[in-house]
N, C-alpha and C positions, 0 to 999 in steps of 0.2 A: 520467594523462590531464590533470589540472589543471595539472601542471607543464609538460607539453608545450604546452598552450594558452597558458599564461602566457609561455613562452619565445618562442613565435611572435609574440606581441604585443610583447615586449621587443625583438625583433630587427627590428621594423618601423620604417621611417624616419618613418612618420606616427603613431607612438605617442602624442604629445601630442593630436593631433586625435581619435584613437580613444578615448582616456581621457575627453576632454571630451564627446564624443558619448555615450559610455556613461553618464557621470554625469547627463547630461540625461535619458536614458531612465529611469534608476533613480529620479530625482527624480519624474518623471511617474508611474511605477509606484507609488511610495510614497504619493503622493496618492490614486491610485485604490484602493490597498489599504486605506488608512485609511477611505475612503468605503465600501468593500466591507464592512468590519467594522461600520461604523455602520448599514448598511442591511439586512444579511442577516437572515432570519428562520428559525425552525425548521420551517416548513411544507414547505420544499423542500430538496433536496440541492444545495449550492452549492460551487464551487471557484474559487480565484483562481490563474490560471496565466499567467505572463509578461505581466501587465498586463491580462489579459482575465478578465471575470467569466463563469463557466460555470454555468448553471442546468440541471440534468439532467432529462430526461424520466422519467416513471414507468417502472418496470422490468417486463419481461415475467415471467410466472409461472415460466418455466424458470430465469430469472436469480435470482429470489427463492428458489426451492427449493434451487438449488445453494449459494447463499450461506448459507441457514439450516441446511442439513445439515452443511456444513463448520464453520460457527460452533458449532453444538451440540456436535459432537465435540471441537473444539479447546478451546472454553470449559470444557466438562466436565472434560477432562483437566487443564487448567491449574488449575482450581479444586480438584480432588481432590488434585493433587500440590503445590498451593500454589506455583506457579511464576511467578506474575505476574498480568497482567490481559489479557483479550481483549475487544475491542469490535467491534461491527458497524454499518456504514452511516453513523451520524450523529456520529462523532467527528472533529473537524477537526484535522488534523496540520499543524503549522507548520514549513515548511522556510525557509531563508534568503530565497528569492525567491518561493516559491509556497505556497499553502494547499490541501491536499487532504482530501477525505473518502473514503478507501478503503472497499472493501466490508467487509474484515475487517482488524484490526490486533492485534498482540501486543506487549506490553511486558514485558520481564524484570524481575527484582526491583529492580535499581538504578534503572531508569526509573519503575517503579511508585511508588517513593518520592517522585517529583516530581509525582504526580497526587493531587489532593485532591477532596473532594466538590463543590467549585465550579469545578473546572477546565473551561475552555472551549477553550483553545488547548493542544492536546496536543503533547508533544515528538515527535521523530522516532521512529517505532516500530522494534523489532528485527525484526519480520516484517510483511509486507503481502501481502494477497490482493486481487486485482482480478478481477472476473467480467466478461468481455468482453460488449459489446453493439455493434451497428453504429455507434452515435454516439460510443462511447468508445474503440474499439479503437486508433485512430491515436494517441491520447494515451497509452493504457495501454502500448503498445509503443514509443512515442516519447519524449516529454519525461519521463514518469513513470519509464520504464525507466532513463533516464540519471540523473535527479535522485535516485531512490531509491538507486542504486548509489553515486553520488558522495558521498552523505551518510550512508553506513554502514548502510543497511537490509540486515541479514544474509541474509534470504531474501525472495524475491519470487515468489509463486505466481500464475500466470496461468491462469484457468479459462475454457474455452470451453464454454458450456452447450449449444451446437448440436452441435458435434463430440463433446461429452462427453469432453473431454480436459483434462489439466492439465500445465503446464510449471512445474517447480520449479527456480528459479534461485537458486544460492548465490553469495554475494559472494566474489570473489577479487581482492584489492587494491581497486581502485576500479571494477571492472566485474563484470557477470554473464557468465559464460562460456556459450556456446551449450549448450542441453540439448534432449533429445528430448521430444516430446509423448507423454504416457502416456495410454492409454485403458484400461489394465488394470494389474494389479500393485499394489505397495505404495508409498505415498508416505511417506518417513521424514524427519522434520525434524531438522536439526542444531541449530536455534536453540531449539526447545521440547523439552527433554529428555524422551526416551521417547515422544514423540508420533509415531504412525504410523497411517495410515488407507488402506484400499484405495481406489483411484480410484473404483470402482463405488459406494462408500458416499456419494459426493458427488452421485450421480445416481439412485440407487436407494433408495427408502424402506425396504424390508425390510432391505437390507444396512446402511443407516445405523442402524437400530434395533438390529441385532445388535452393531454396534460400540459404541454407547452402553451397551448392557448389559454388554459386556466391560469397558469403562472403569469402570463402577460396581462390578461384581463383583470386579474386580482391585484396587480401592482398598485 
């Protein structure tokens, strides 16, 4: 995808004008991004997306429950198996142009070595989970879907807490191939070795507790 976009620009007779205008936009964005980092606080969830500062609204309970249940299972599995690090909600991941605070992120062993006690700006994760809300769905399925794929996020899980469904997108080249929404069955990660979870365990407390017990007893 990157090569085709670049080739389109190179083939354009107005390439110099396009490059000049793009540089002006990037300079403005860099100034806004520097100001963003100087002014953000930890009281709210912030993101910087294509020059725009996004402050998120408080989440509904169904959003929080789905996030917490998947995080609990994923983080427990990763800790028990010593596979890396899982964070939820407040870890800022820095992409070349944008800064995101995904709902859940996973770093494998190699990227975990880049993270220390005082890390504030986290590297690009190996796996990202976003839980949809009316105010975020367009970005979760739009710019984030594209940005995550182009910069090597191996798996992108999209959770719909209203429909109680999950889409597990795996990276193929520089794109996520289409995948079906799952409302039942098993979700199996290729990025987190050995991690699998029933879809219902993200939305049902009893099923989630059963999964957590299995992770601990199988340790």
